[in-house]
C-alpha positions as CSV (number, residue, x, y, z in Angstrom):
1,M,66.1,-1.6,18.4
2,A,69.1,0.6,17.8
3,K,69.2,3.0,14.9
4,N,72.8,2.2,13.7
5,F,75.0,-0.8,13.4
6,F,78.1,0.6,11.7
7,S,79.6,4.0,10.8
8,K,79.8,4.9,7.2
9,R,82.2,7.7,8.1
10,N,84.6,5.3,9.8
11,V,84.4,2.9,6.8
12,N,85.4,5.8,4.4
13,F,88.2,6.9,6.7
14,L,89.7,3.5,6.9
15,L,89.3,2.6,3.2
16,Y,90.3,5.9,1.6
17,E,92.4,7.8,4.2
18,V,94.3,5.1,6.2
19,H,94.6,2.2,3.8
20,D,94.3,4.0,0.4
21,V,92.3,1.3,-1.3
22,E,92.2,3.5,-4.4
23,S,95.9,2.7,-4.9
24,L,95.0,-0.8,-5.9
25,T,93.5,0.5,-9.1
26,G,97.0,1.2,-10.2
27,H,97.5,-2.6,-10.8
28,S,96.2,-3.9,-14.1
29,Y,93.9,-6.5,-12.5
30,F,91.9,-3.7,-10.8
31,A,92.3,-1.1,-13.5
32,D,88.6,-1.1,-14.4
33,H,87.6,0.2,-10.9
34,N,87.7,3.5,-9.2
35,R,86.2,5.1,-6.0
36,E,82.9,5.4,-7.8
37,T,82.5,1.7,-8.4
38,F,83.8,0.9,-4.9
39,D,81.2,3.3,-3.4
40,M,78.4,1.9,-5.5
41,T,79.1,-1.6,-4.3
42,I,79.2,-0.4,-0.6
43,D,76.0,1.6,-1.1
44,T,74.3,-1.5,-2.6
45,A,75.3,-3.5,0.4
46,T,74.2,-0.8,2.8
47,Q,70.7,-0.7,1.2
48,I,70.4,-4.5,1.5
49,A,71.6,-4.4,5.1
50,E,69.2,-1.6,6.1
51,N,66.1,-2.9,4.3
52,L,66.4,-6.7,4.1
53,M,68.6,-7.7,7.1
54,F,68.6,-5.3,10.1
55,P,64.8,-5.2,10.4
56,F,64.7,-9.0,10.8
57,L,67.5,-9.3,13.4
58,K,65.2,-10.4,16.3
59,E,62.8,-12.4,14.1
60,V,65.6,-14.5,12.7
61,D,66.9,-15.2,16.2
62,K,63.5,-16.1,17.6
63,N,62.5,-18.3,14.7
64,Q,65.5,-20.5,14.3
65,P,65.8,-23.2,11.6
66,E,64.0,-26.5,12.2
67,L,64.4,-29.9,10.8
68,K,61.0,-31.2,9.9
69,D,60.4,-34.5,7.9
70,G,64.0,-34.4,6.7
71,Q,63.8,-30.8,5.4
72,V,65.3,-27.7,7.1
73,Q,63.2,-24.6,7.1
74,V,64.7,-21.2,7.7
75,H,63.2,-17.8,8.2
76,P,61.6,-16.4,4.9
77,S,63.7,-13.2,5.1
78,I,66.8,-15.3,4.4
79,R,65.5,-16.2,1.0
80,N,64.9,-12.6,0.1
81,Y,68.4,-11.6,1.4
82,L,70.1,-14.3,-0.6
83,K,68.2,-13.3,-3.8
84,A,69.2,-9.7,-3.3
85,V,72.9,-10.3,-2.8
86,G,72.9,-12.8,-5.7
87,E,71.2,-10.5,-8.1
88,S,73.4,-7.5,-7.0
89,G,76.6,-9.5,-7.9
90,I,78.0,-9.1,-4.4
91,I,78.6,-12.8,-3.7
92,G,81.1,-13.1,-6.6
93,A,82.2,-9.5,-6.9
94,D,85.9,-10.3,-6.2
95,F,86.0,-13.2,-8.6
96,D,87.8,-12.7,-11.9
97,Y,85.9,-11.9,-15.1
98,E,86.5,-15.4,-16.4
99,N,84.5,-16.9,-13.5
100,G,81.7,-14.4,-13.6
101,G,83.0,-11.9,-11.1
102,A,83.8,-8.2,-11.3
103,Q,87.5,-8.3,-10.2
104,M,86.6,-6.2,-7.2
105,P,89.3,-5.9,-4.5
106,V,88.8,-8.2,-1.5
107,T,89.4,-5.1,0.6
108,I,86.0,-3.8,-0.7
109,T,84.2,-7.1,-0.5
110,S,85.5,-7.4,3.1
111,T,84.0,-4.0,3.8
112,V,80.7,-5.3,2.3
113,G,80.8,-8.3,4.5
114,Y,81.3,-6.1,7.6
115,I,78.3,-4.0,6.7
116,L,76.0,-7.0,6.0
117,M,77.0,-9.0,9.1
118,S,76.7,-5.9,11.3
119,A,73.1,-5.7,10.2
120,N,72.3,-9.3,10.9
121,N,74.9,-12.0,11.4
122,G,72.1,-14.6,11.6
123,M,72.2,-14.4,7.8
124,M,75.8,-15.7,7.5
125,Y,75.4,-17.7,4.3
126,T,77.1,-16.0,1.4
127,G,80.7,-16.2,2.7
128,L,80.6,-20.0,2.6
129,T,79.1,-20.0,-0.9
130,A,81.8,-17.6,-2.2
131,G,84.6,-19.6,-0.5
132,G,83.3,-22.9,-2.0
133,A,82.9,-21.4,-5.5
134,R,86.4,-20.0,-5.3
135,L,87.8,-23.4,-4.4
136,I,86.2,-24.8,-7.6
137,A,87.5,-21.8,-9.6
138,S,91.0,-22.3,-8.3
139,F,91.4,-26.1,-8.5
140,G,88.4,-27.6,-10.2
141,S,88.2,-28.8,-13.8
142,D,86.7,-26.7,-16.5
143,E,83.6,-28.9,-16.4
144,L,83.2,-28.4,-12.6
145,K,83.6,-24.6,-13.1
146,K,81.0,-24.5,-15.8
147,Q,78.5,-26.7,-13.8
148,Y,78.7,-25.0,-10.4
149,I,80.3,-21.5,-10.1
150,E,77.5,-19.4,-11.8
151,N,74.6,-20.8,-9.8
152,M,76.7,-20.4,-6.6
153,I,77.8,-16.8,-7.0
154,T,74.3,-15.7,-8.2
155,G,72.8,-17.0,-4.9
156,K,70.8,-19.9,-6.4
157,W,72.9,-22.5,-4.7
158,Q,74.5,-22.6,-1.3
159,G,78.1,-23.6,-0.6
160,T,79.4,-25.3,2.5
161,M,82.7,-26.5,4.1
162,C,82.4,-30.2,5.0
163,L,85.4,-30.9,7.2
164,T,84.5,-31.9,10.8
165,E,83.5,-35.4,11.7
166,P,82.1,-36.7,15.0
167,Q,85.1,-38.7,16.1
168,A,87.7,-36.2,14.7
169,G,86.7,-32.7,15.6
170,S,89.5,-30.3,14.6
171,S,91.9,-33.2,14.0
172,L,91.5,-33.5,10.3
173,S,94.1,-36.3,10.1
174,D,91.6,-38.6,11.8
175,I,88.7,-38.2,9.3
176,T,87.2,-41.5,8.1
177,S,84.8,-40.3,5.3
178,S,85.6,-42.4,2.2
179,A,85.5,-42.0,-1.6
180,E,85.5,-45.0,-3.9
181,P,86.3,-44.5,-7.6
182,L,83.6,-45.3,-10.2
183,E,84.1,-46.2,-13.8
184,N,82.7,-42.8,-15.0
185,G,85.4,-40.8,-13.1
186,A,83.1,-39.8,-10.3
187,Y,83.3,-41.2,-6.7
188,K,80.9,-43.0,-4.4
189,I,81.0,-41.0,-1.1
190,R,80.4,-42.4,2.4
191,G,80.7,-40.6,5.8
192,Q,79.2,-38.1,8.3
193,K,80.0,-34.5,8.9
194,V,79.0,-32.3,11.9
195,F,78.6,-28.6,12.6
196,I,78.1,-27.9,9.0
197,S,77.0,-24.2,8.8
198,A,74.2,-23.7,6.2
199,G,74.5,-27.4,5.6
200,D,70.8,-27.7,4.6
201,H,68.0,-25.2,4.2
202,D,65.1,-24.2,1.9
203,A,66.3,-20.7,1.0
204,T,68.3,-21.9,-2.1
205,E,67.6,-24.5,-4.8
206,N,70.6,-26.7,-4.0
207,I,73.4,-27.2,-1.4
208,I,76.9,-27.7,-2.8
209,H,79.3,-29.3,-0.2
210,L,83.0,-29.0,-0.5
211,F,83.8,-32.3,1.1
212,L,87.0,-33.8,2.5
213,A,87.3,-37.6,2.2
214,R,89.9,-40.3,1.9
215,I,90.1,-42.3,-1.4
216,K,90.3,-46.0,-0.5
217,G,93.9,-47.0,-0.3
218,A,95.1,-43.4,0.3
219,P,97.9,-42.7,2.8
220,K,96.9,-42.2,6.5
221,G,96.9,-38.7,8.0
222,T,96.5,-35.4,6.2
223,K,98.6,-36.6,3.2
224,G,95.7,-38.9,2.1
225,I,92.9,-36.4,2.1
226,S,91.1,-35.5,-1.1
227,L,88.5,-32.8,-1.9
228,F,85.2,-33.4,-3.6
229,V,82.2,-31.5,-4.8
230,V,79.2,-33.2,-3.4
231,P,75.8,-31.6,-4.3
232,K,72.6,-32.3,-2.3
233,Y,70.9,-32.7,-5.7
234,R,72.6,-33.9,-8.9
235,L,72.6,-31.7,-12.0
236,D,69.6,-33.6,-13.4
237,G,67.6,-32.7,-10.3
238,T,67.7,-36.2,-8.7
239,D,68.5,-36.8,-5.0
240,N,72.1,-37.4,-4.2
241,D,71.7,-39.4,-1.0
242,V,72.7,-36.5,1.4
243,T,70.7,-36.8,4.6
244,S,70.0,-34.2,7.3
245,M,70.5,-36.4,10.3
246,G,70.2,-33.6,12.9
247,I,70.3,-29.9,13.6
248,Y,72.2,-28.3,16.4
249,H,70.2,-25.7,18.3
250,K,72.9,-23.1,19.3
251,L,73.6,-20.5,21.9
252,G,73.6,-17.8,19.2
253,Q,73.7,-17.2,15.4
254,K,70.5,-19.1,15.4
255,G,69.5,-18.0,11.9
256,V,72.2,-20.2,10.4
257,P,71.5,-24.0,10.6
258,A,74.4,-26.1,11.9
259,M,73.8,-29.6,10.5
260,H,74.8,-33.2,11.2
261,L,74.9,-34.6,7.7
262,G,75.0,-38.2,6.4
263,F,76.4,-39.0,3.0
264,G,75.4,-42.3,1.4
265,D,73.7,-43.4,4.6
266,R,70.3,-44.2,3.1
267,N,71.0,-45.9,-0.3
268,D,74.8,-46.0,-0.5
269,D,74.3,-43.8,-3.6
270,C,76.0,-40.5,-2.8
271,I,78.2,-39.2,-5.7
272,G,81.1,-36.8,-5.5
273,Y,83.4,-35.2,-8.0
274,L,87.1,-34.9,-7.4
275,V,88.5,-31.4,-7.2
276,G,92.1,-31.2,-8.5
277,E,94.4,-34.1,-7.8
278,P,94.0,-37.0,-5.3
279,N,95.5,-36.6,-1.8
280,K,95.9,-32.8,-2.1
281,G,92.5,-31.9,-0.7
282,L,93.6,-30.4,2.5
283,S,96.1,-28.1,0.8
284,Y,93.3,-26.9,-1.4
285,M,90.9,-26.6,1.5
286,F,93.3,-24.3,3.3
287,Q,92.5,-21.6,0.7
288,M,88.9,-21.7,1.9
289,M,89.8,-22.1,5.5
290,N,92.1,-19.1,5.4
291,E,89.5,-17.1,3.6
292,A,87.0,-18.2,6.2
293,R,89.3,-17.2,9.0
294,I,89.3,-13.6,7.8
295,G,85.6,-13.9,7.3
296,V,85.1,-15.1,10.9
297,G,87.2,-12.1,12.1
298,L,85.0,-9.8,10.1
299,T,81.9,-11.5,11.6
300,G,83.4,-10.9,15.1
301,V,84.1,-7.3,14.5
302,S,80.7,-6.9,12.8
303,I,78.7,-8.2,15.8
304,T,80.9,-6.1,18.1
305,S,80.2,-3.0,16.0
306,A,76.4,-3.5,16.2
307,A,76.6,-4.0,20.0
308,Y,78.8,-0.9,20.3
309,Y,76.5,1.4,18.5
310,A,73.5,0.1,20.5
311,A,75.4,0.8,23.7
312,L,76.5,4.2,22.5
313,E,73.0,5.2,21.6
314,Y,71.7,4.0,25.0
315,A,74.4,5.8,26.9
316,H,73.4,9.1,25.2
317,E,69.7,8.6,26.0
318,R,69.7,7.0,29.4
319,P,69.7,9.5,32.3
320,Q,70.9,8.3,35.7
321,S,72.4,9.9,38.7
322,R,74.6,12.9,38.6
323,R,78.3,13.7,38.1
324,L,80.2,12.4,41.2
325,N,81.4,15.9,42.1
326,A,77.9,17.2,42.0
327,K,76.3,14.5,44.2
328,T,75.0,17.0,46.8
329,A,72.9,18.8,44.1
330,L,70.0,16.4,44.2
331,D,67.6,19.0,42.8
332,T,69.6,19.1,39.5
333,P,68.5,16.9,36.6
334,Q,70.1,13.4,36.2
335,V,72.8,13.2,33.5
336,P,73.1,10.8,30.5
337,I,75.2,7.9,31.7
338,I,77.9,8.6,29.0
339,Q,79.0,11.4,31.3
340,H,80.1,8.9,33.9
341,P,83.8,8.0,33.6
342,D,83.3,4.2,34.0
343,V,80.7,4.1,31.2
344,K,82.9,6.3,29.0
345,R,85.8,3.9,29.6
346,M,83.6,0.9,28.6
347,L,82.5,2.7,25.4
348,L,86.1,3.7,24.5
349,F,87.1,0.1,24.9
350,Q,84.4,-1.0,22.5
351,K,85.2,1.7,20.0
352,S,88.9,0.8,20.2
353,V,88.2,-2.9,19.5
354,V,85.8,-2.2,16.6
355,E,87.8,0.4,14.8
356,G,91.1,-1.2,15.6
357,G,90.0,-4.7,14.6
358,L,88.3,-3.5,11.4
359,S,91.4,-1.6,10.4
360,L,93.5,-4.8,10.8
361,L,91.0,-6.8,8.7
362,L,91.1,-4.2,5.9
363,E,94.9,-4.1,6.2
364,T,95.1,-7.9,5.8
365,S,92.6,-7.8,2.9
366,K,94.7,-5.3,1.1
367,Y,97.7,-7.4,1.5
368,F,95.7,-10.3,0.0
369,D,94.7,-8.1,-3.0
370,L,98.4,-7.3,-3.5
371,S,99.4,-10.9,-3.2
372,E,97.0,-11.8,-5.9
373,A,97.2,-8.9,-8.3
374,S,100.4,-6.9,-7.8
375,D,102.3,-6.3,-11.0
376,D,105.6,-6.3,-9.0
377,P,106.8,-9.9,-8.2
378,E,108.6,-8.8,-5.0
379,E,105.6,-6.9,-3.7
380,K,103.4,-9.8,-4.5
381,E,105.6,-12.3,-2.5
382,N,106.0,-9.9,0.4
383,A,102.2,-9.3,0.6
384,H,101.6,-13.1,0.6
385,L,103.9,-13.5,3.6
386,M,102.1,-10.6,5.4
387,V,98.7,-12.3,4.8
388,E,100.1,-15.6,6.2
389,L,101.4,-13.8,9.3
390,L,98.4,-11.6,10.0
391,T,95.6,-14.1,9.2
392,P,95.6,-15.8,12.6
393,I,95.6,-12.4,14.4
394,A,92.9,-11.0,12.1
395,K,90.8,-14.1,13.0
396,T,91.5,-14.1,16.7
397,F,91.6,-10.5,18.0
398,P,88.2,-9.3,16.7
399,C,86.6,-12.4,18.1
400,E,88.3,-12.8,21.6
401,Y,88.3,-9.1,22.3
402,G,84.8,-8.8,20.7
403,V,83.5,-11.1,23.4
404,L,85.0,-8.8,26.0
405,S,83.7,-5.7,24.2
406,I,80.1,-7.0,24.0
407,S,80.3,-7.9,27.7
408,N,81.0,-4.2,28.3
409,A,78.1,-3.3,26.0
410,V,75.8,-5.4,28.2
411,Q,77.2,-3.7,31.3
412,C,76.5,-0.3,29.8
413,F,72.8,-1.2,29.7
414,G,72.9,-2.5,33.3
415,G,70.0,-4.9,34.0
416,Y,68.3,-4.0,30.8
417,G,71.3,-5.4,28.9
418,F,70.5,-8.9,30.2
419,T,66.9,-8.7,28.9
420,E,65.4,-9.3,25.4
421,D,64.2,-5.6,25.4
422,F,67.5,-4.6,23.9
423,P,69.7,-6.4,21.2
424,V,72.9,-6.7,23.2
425,E,71.9,-10.0,24.9
426,Q,71.6,-11.5,21.4
427,Y,74.9,-10.0,20.3
428,Y,76.5,-11.5,23.4
429,R,75.2,-15.0,22.4
430,D,76.0,-14.5,18.8
431,I,79.6,-13.7,19.1
432,R,80.6,-16.5,21.4
433,I,81.0,-19.0,18.6
434,T,83.5,-16.8,16.6
435,P,86.5,-17.7,18.7
436,I,85.7,-21.4,17.9
437,Y,84.9,-21.1,14.2
438,E,87.5,-22.1,11.7
439,G,90.1,-23.2,14.2
440,T,89.8,-22.3,17.9
441,T,91.9,-19.6,19.5
442,G,94.3,-22.3,20.7
443,I,94.8,-23.6,17.2
444,Q,95.3,-20.1,15.7
445,S,97.8,-19.3,18.5
446,Q,99.8,-22.4,17.8
447,D,99.7,-21.6,14.1
448,L,101.1,-18.1,14.8
449,L,103.8,-19.0,17.2
450,G,104.6,-22.5,16.0
451,R,104.6,-21.8,12.2
452,K,104.0,-18.3,11.0
453,I,106.7,-16.6,13.2
454,M,109.5,-18.6,11.5
455,L,107.9,-19.0,8.1
456,A,110.4,-18.3,5.2
457,G,113.2,-17.9,7.7
458,G,111.3,-15.3,9.7
459,K,110.8,-12.9,6.8
460,P,107.1,-12.2,7.6
461,L,108.1,-11.0,11.0
462,Q,110.8,-8.7,9.5
463,L,108.3,-7.3,7.0
464,L,105.9,-6.5,9.8
465,A,108.6,-4.9,11.9
466,A,109.5,-2.7,8.9
467,E,105.9,-1.6,8.3
468,I,105.5,-0.8,12.0
469,G,108.8,1.1,11.9
470,K,107.5,3.2,9.0
471,T,104.4,4.2,11.0
472,I,106.5,5.0,14.0
473,E,108.9,7.1,11.9
474,T,105.9,9.1,10.5
475,A,104.4,9.5,13.9
476,N,107.6,10.9,15.3
477,Q,107.1,13.9,13.0
478,Y,104.2,15.2,15.1
479,D,104.6,16.5,18.6
480,G,101.3,15.1,19.7
481,L,102.3,11.6,18.6
482,I,105.9,11.2,19.7
483,K,104.9,9.8,23.0
484,Y,102.8,7.1,21.3
485,A,105.5,6.3,18.8
486,Q,107.9,5.7,21.7
487,L,105.4,3.5,23.5
488,L,105.0,1.3,20.5
489,T,108.7,1.2,19.9
490,E,109.2,-0.1,23.5
491,S,106.3,-2.5,23.3
492,T,107.4,-4.1,20.0
493,G,110.9,-4.4,21.4
494,Q,109.5,-6.3,24.3
495,L,107.6,-8.5,21.9
496,S,110.8,-9.3,20.1
497,K,112.6,-10.3,23.3
498,V,109.7,-12.6,24.3
499,T,109.7,-14.1,20.8
500,K,113.5,-14.9,21.0
501,H,113.0,-16.4,24.5
502,L,110.3,-18.7,23.2
503,L,112.2,-19.7,20.1
504,G,115.1,-20.6,22.4
505,I,112.8,-23.1,24.1
506,A,111.8,-24.4,20.7
507,G,115.4,-24.9,19.9
508,T,115.7,-27.4,22.8
509,G,113.1,-29.6,21.1
510,D,110.6,-29.2,24.0
511,I,107.8,-28.2,21.6
512,E,105.1,-28.8,24.2
513,R,106.6,-26.2,26.5
514,F,107.3,-23.9,23.6
515,L,103.6,-23.8,22.7
516,S,102.1,-24.3,26.1
517,D,101.2,-20.5,26.4
518,A,100.7,-19.8,22.7
519,T,97.4,-18.2,23.4
520,L,99.0,-15.7,25.7
521,Y,101.6,-15.0,23.0
522,M,98.7,-14.4,20.6
523,E,97.2,-11.8,22.9
524,L,100.6,-10.1,23.4
525,F,101.2,-10.1,19.6
526,S,97.7,-8.9,18.8
527,L,97.8,-5.9,21.2
528,N,101.0,-4.7,19.5
529,V,99.4,-5.1,16.1
530,I,96.3,-3.3,17.0
531,A,98.4,-0.5,18.6
532,W,100.1,-0.2,15.3
533,Q,96.7,0.2,13.6
534,W,95.7,2.8,16.0
535,L,99.0,4.8,15.5
536,K,98.3,4.6,11.7
537,Q,94.9,6.1,12.3
538,G,96.3,8.7,14.7
539,V,98.8,9.8,12.1
540,V,96.1,10.5,9.5
541,A,93.9,12.2,12.0
542,Q,96.7,14.4,13.2
543,Q,97.6,15.4,9.6
544,K,93.9,16.3,8.9
545,L,93.7,18.4,12.1
546,L,96.9,20.3,11.3
547,T,96.0,21.0,7.7
548,G,92.4,22.1,8.5
549,T,89.2,20.2,8.2
550,N,85.4,20.6,8.5
551,D,85.3,17.3,10.4
552,A,87.5,18.0,13.4
553,D,85.2,16.2,15.8
554,F,85.7,12.9,14.0
555,Y,89.5,13.2,13.9
556,E,89.7,14.3,17.5
557,S,87.7,11.2,18.4
558,K,90.3,9.1,16.6
559,I,93.1,10.7,18.5
560,H,91.3,10.3,21.8
561,T,90.6,6.6,21.1
562,M,94.1,6.0,20.0
563,K,95.3,7.4,23.4
564,Y,92.8,5.2,25.2
565,F,94.3,2.1,23.5
566,F,97.8,3.0,24.4
567,H,97.1,4.0,28.0
568,Y,94.5,1.3,28.9
569,E,95.1,-1.8,26.6
570,L,98.7,-1.8,25.5
571,P,100.0,-1.9,29.2
572,K,98.4,-5.4,29.4
573,T,101.5,-6.6,27.4
574,Q,103.7,-6.1,30.5
575,G,101.9,-8.9,32.4
576,L,101.7,-11.1,29.4
577,A,105.5,-10.7,28.7
578,T,106.2,-11.5,32.4
579,R,104.2,-14.7,32.1
580,L,105.7,-15.8,28.8
581,T,109.3,-15.5,30.1
582,D,108.5,-17.1,33.5
583,T,110.4,-20.4,34.0
584,E,107.5,-21.9,36.0
585,V,105.1,-23.9,33.8
586,L,102.0,-25.3,35.4
587,T,99.9,-26.7,32.6
588,I,102.0,-29.5,31.2
589,L,101.1,-33.1,32.1
590,T,103.6,-34.6,34.6
591,E,104.2,-38.1,36.0
592,K,102.2,-37.2,39.1
593,E,99.2,-35.5,37.7
594,I,97.5,-32.8,39.7
595,V,93.9,-33.5,40.6
596,M,91.7,-30.8,39.1
C-alpha cells in the first residue's frame, strides 16, 4: 500500500497562491470565514481520509455490496465514514446557515471532496446526499426542507439521483415513470430506475431518492418531467414500496452499490412528494446534474492522484537496470527506475494531469462561489457564464485523461502493476466509469460545442479568452515564461479558427456534421484550458523563485511540469485541429452504409 494519496503542499499552493481562495471572504456571504476555518475543515477531512478511508481501500473493493433477501449490505467501514463526515459537518458545509450549513465556499468543499475520494473512492456516497439535499433546499417547500435536509446533511439519510430507466438510458425525454396526484397533495409513484449509485444500503437509516417522473397527462418529452422526493421509508418509519430489484456488479468502484430499483412494483403504494412546480423537474435536476458533473471530475482527478503517488513512490524505490549511457558498467548498482527517461516521462504526464486537472476544478468551483455569493451583479453574472462553459471540460478532462494517466501508472510498475499486490490495478478499474457518469464524454462534448460555445451570444468564450489573455500578459513579464505565453497565444488562436470553422458548418443547418467530431473538439479545447492552468501555476512559481523562497524545489518542479505540458501535451492540438477542419467526414450514416 502506498503511503500518500495526495499532496497537502500542492493543495495549499493551488488554493492560496494560484486561486486566492481567501479573496472570497471579502464577500458578505463568506465573511465569517478565513484561512483558519478553511484549514480546519481541510485538516478534518484529511484525518477522516487517513484514518477511516485509506486503510480500507482494498477491503471495500474486495467485499463489494451484496443484495440478500431484499437488503443491500455494504462494508462496515462505510457506516463509520458516513457517521464521521456527518458529525463533522462536512456534508453540508457549503449550505447556507438557514439550511443547516456553514456557508463554506464550494472551492473548499471541492478540495475536501478531492482529499476524501483520493483516499477511497469506493466510499462515494456523500456527494449524492449533498446534491439531493441542495435540490430540496433550492426548490422544495418549507415542509420538505424541514422534513429532509437536516437528516441528509448530518449523514443519517442517503440521497440519490433517480434519472436513468432501462428503456431510456441517457435520453431523459423517453422516461416512463409516472406520478398520479392524490387527494392529500402527495403522488402515487410507479416506475423503474437503473444504475442508481448508493440506491440502497444498510449504512444509513433511510434512502431519499430525487426522482424524475411524468405526472399523468403531462406533455411528452422533457417539458413534461417533474421532480419528486421519494423516500425508502416514510417519515413515520413505514415501508414506501421501493424495491431493490437487482444490484450491478461493476468493473470498479465496487464499494458503491449500483441499483436497479422498482417503485410501487409490490403493492402499488409508493408515495412521492412534488419538488417545486409540475413539469419543471428536469430544469431543477440540472442543478444536481451540473454539481455532480464537477463532482465526477473531482472523483476522476482524485483516483488519478492516488495512482500517481503510488507510481511515484514505487519509481523511487524500485531499482532496475542502469542509465543507458552506463550500460557497460555492469558491476555498478542498478538505479531507481525514476532515473530512466521513459519512466520520468510517464510520471510527468501523471503529475501534469493531476495538478492541471485539480487546478481547473478549483477554478471552476471558485467561479461557482462568485456566481452565488458575489456582491457585484456583473461579476456574479460573468462567473455564472464561466461555470456554464467550464463545467463540461472540468467533468471530462480529469476523467478521460485520468484513464490515460492511470494506464501510465500501471506501466510504471511493469508486470506488478497488473497484479493485486499494488493498488494501481484497482485505480485503473475504478476510474473507467468516470467518463460515463453524469453524461458520457460524447454528451459533454456536444454540450460544449453545441450549446456552451454560443451561450449568451458567445459571451462565455469571450470571458475565457480575456482571462487567458490576462495570464499570458503576466507571463510575458518573465523571461523564462515568454516562450510559453507565446505558445499558448498561438494555440488559442488556432482554437478560435477551428471554432469559427465549425460554427460555419452549423450555420448551414447540418447539425449532425457540426457535432460529428465534438469529442475531438472537447479534447482540443481541454488541452488549451489545462495549458492555461499550467501557465497560471508557472507564473506564481516564477514569482516565488525570483523573490526568494525556502521551498525552491517545489516551485522548480512546478515550472518543469508546466514545460512538460507545453512541450509534450499541447502539441497534440495540431493533429486535432487538422482533423476538425478536414472536409472528409467518415462517421455519418449514408444511403449505402459501410459494413463494420
